[in-house]
C-alpha positions in Angstrom: -0.3 0.0 0.0 1.2 3.3 -1.3 2.0 5.8 1.8 2.5 9.7 1.6 3.7 10.6 5.2 3.1 14.3 5.7 4.3 16.4 8.5 5.0 20.3 9.7 1.5 21.8 10.3 1.1 23.6 12.9 -0.4 26.5 14.3 1.4 29.7 13.5 1.1 33.6 14.1 0.4 35.8 10.5 3.7 36.7 8.8 4.7 33.3 10.2 6.7 30.3 9.0 6.0 26.9 8.5 7.7 24.1 6.4 5.5 21.0 5.3 7.5 17.6 4.9 5.6 14.6 2.7 7.6 11.0 2.7 6.6 8.0 0.0 8.6 5.5 -1.3 11.4 6.3 -3.4 9.5 3.5 -6.2 6.9 6.2 -6.2 9.3 9.2 -5.9 11.0 9.0 -8.9 8.0 8.8 -11.5 5.4 11.1 -10.0 4.6 14.6 -9.7 4.4 15.7 -6.3 2.0 18.3 -5.3 0.5 20.2 -2.4 -3.3 20.5 -2.0 -5.3 22.4 0.2 -8.8 22.2 1.9 -10.2 24.9 4.0 -13.7 24.7 5.9 -16.5 25.1 3.0 -14.6 25.5 0.3 -13.0 23.0 -2.6 -9.5 21.2 -2.3 -7.2 23.7 -4.3 -4.1 23.0 -6.3 -1.1 25.1 -4.3 2.2 24.0 -5.3 3.6 21.4 -7.8 6.7 20.1 -8.9 7.6 17.6 -11.6 10.0 14.9 -11.9 12.2 17.2 -13.8 11.9 20.1 -11.0 9.4 22.4 -13.2 7.6 23.9 -10.2 3.9 25.8 -10.8 2.1 27.4 -7.9 -0.9 29.2 -7.3 -1.1 32.9 -7.9 -2.1 33.4 -3.9 1.4 32.3 -2.7 3.6 33.3 -5.5 6.7 34.6 -4.0 5.9 33.1 -0.5 5.9 29.5 -0.7 8.6 27.3 -2.4 8.1 23.5 -3.4 10.9 21.3 -3.3 12.4 17.7 -3.9 14.7 15.9 -2.1 16.0 12.8 -4.8 17.4 11.1 -2.2 15.4 10.9 1.2 12.5 11.2 -1.2 10.6 13.7 0.1 8.9 17.1 -1.0 8.7 20.1 0.9 6.4 23.5 0.8 7.7 25.9 2.6 5.5 28.5 3.9 6.6 33.2 4.4 5.1 35.2 5.3 1.8 33.5 6.3 -2.3 34.8 5.8 -5.0 33.4 8.1 -6.2 32.4 4.8 -3.7 30.2 4.2 -5.6 28.2 6.8 -6.3 24.6 6.0 -5.6 21.2 6.0 -2.6 20.4 3.2 -2.7 17.3 1.1 0.6 15.6 -0.4 -0.1 14.1 -3.9 1.9 12.2 -5.7 0.6 11.6 -9.4 1.3 10.4 -13.0 -0.8 10.4 -16.1 2.2 8.1 -17.3 2.1 5.7 -15.5 -1.8 6.2 -13.6 -1.3 7.1 -10.3 -3.1 9.2 -8.2 -1.9 8.9 -4.4 -2.8 10.9 -1.6 -1.8 11.5 2.1 -4.4 12.6 4.7 -3.4 15.9 5.6 -1.8 18.2 8.0 -3.8 21.2 9.4 -2.5 24.6 8.9 -3.6 27.3 11.3 -2.7 30.9 10.9 -4.0 33.0 13.9 -3.2 35.5 16.3 
């Protein structure tokens, strides 16, 4: 069973920083595009950031310049560095591993990020 293990969520004040991590198996990590999605109460899940196997990245407009996605191929881990956090960033953040070529689409259980004073 494929597992995506997320960590790093928590409570932070506005303007603060958090780093989310998501680890998976090497067999998945080497062929999957990795992404972070988020879902706030009452809202649909949205893509926050994605990084491809070739290290191309894309971000939702609301986090550009504040969030950075990266992947460590030696640790089979994807990170989301979140800076200058705002209350509207509050959500459950989900890690996703996907590949249309290999018909993969796996999700983590989610980690709560709360931005509040």
